[in-house]
N, C-alpha and C positions, 0 to 999 in steps of 0.2 A: 523079903526085902530087907536089906540091911543098910544102915546109914553109918558112915565113918567120916572122920575128919582127916584130910591129908594136907601136907604142906606142899606148895607148888612154888618153884623158883621162877621168877619172871625174867631171868637172864641178866639183871642189873644188880645182883647181890641182895635183893630184898626177897623175903619169903612171904607168900600169901597163903592164907588158909582157906580152903574150900570144902564145902560139904559135898561128899560124893555119895550118890545113891546108886547102889548096885541093884539092878533089876533081875534078880534070879529068875523067878517064874512069873514076874508081873505081866509080861506080854501075854502069856498063856491065860492068866486070870482075866485080863481085859478082853481077850477074844471070847472066852467062855461067858463072860458077863454080857457081851454084845449079842452072842448067839442065843442066850437065854431070854433076852429082851425081844427077840423075834425080828421082824422086818422093820420095826420102828427105828432101831438104831441105824439101819441101812438108809432109811428115808431121811433121817436127820443128817447123816453124813453126806448123802447126795445133795440135799438142800444147801448145806453149808458150803460144800466144795464148789457147787455150780453157781449159787446166787449170792450168798452172804459173805463170801470170803473177801471180795473187793467192794469198796464203797461205791465206785462208779456203777458196777453191775447191780448192786443193791438198790441204789436210788432209781436207776432205770427200771428195775423190776417193780418198785413201789409205784412209780408214775404209770407204768403199763397196767398194773393191777387196778389202780384207781380209775383209769380210762375204761377198762373192761367192766369194772363194777358199776360205773356210771351208766354205760350203755345197757348193761343188764337190768339195772333198776328202772331205767326209762322204759325199756321194753315190757318189763313186768307190770309197771303201773299203767301203761297204755292198755295192756290186755285186760287188766282188772277194770279200768274205766270203761272200756268198750263192752265188756260183759255185763257190767252193772247198768249201762245206758243203752242196751240193745233196743233198736227201733227208734231211738230218740236223736241219734246223730244224723248229720246232713247226708253222709254217704248211705245211710239206710233209708232216709226219707226221700231222697232224690230218686231212687228207683221206683217209688210208689206214686210219684207225681204223674199227671197226664202229660202226654207229649206236647211239646210247645208248638203252637200253630204259627205258621208263617203268615204275617200280614203283608199285603202288597200295598199298603197305604203310602209307602215312601215313593212310589212311582208317580211323579207329577207330569209325566210326558203327555 
């Protein structure tokens, strides 16, 4: 990789100086570095290109992830609560109650 300074004319008689970076084998080095990192670089690249590149998609993904995390946490805590209180909850006790008897006292005929 070499860095040089070149003068560039802007067409109006003024000269601008710009730093020019020549990428001799830099592309090959980048590809070799990404392949050495394994699949993690590919996952990062996929995540960035699909979700994080645009703010609207990123915010939508965050809201969706928050919704999914909330539902997952509710389900997890309900399972823990029911396993810790097995036999004490109404749905467990209701099955053990004797059947309800029908009283015909309401007939005043």
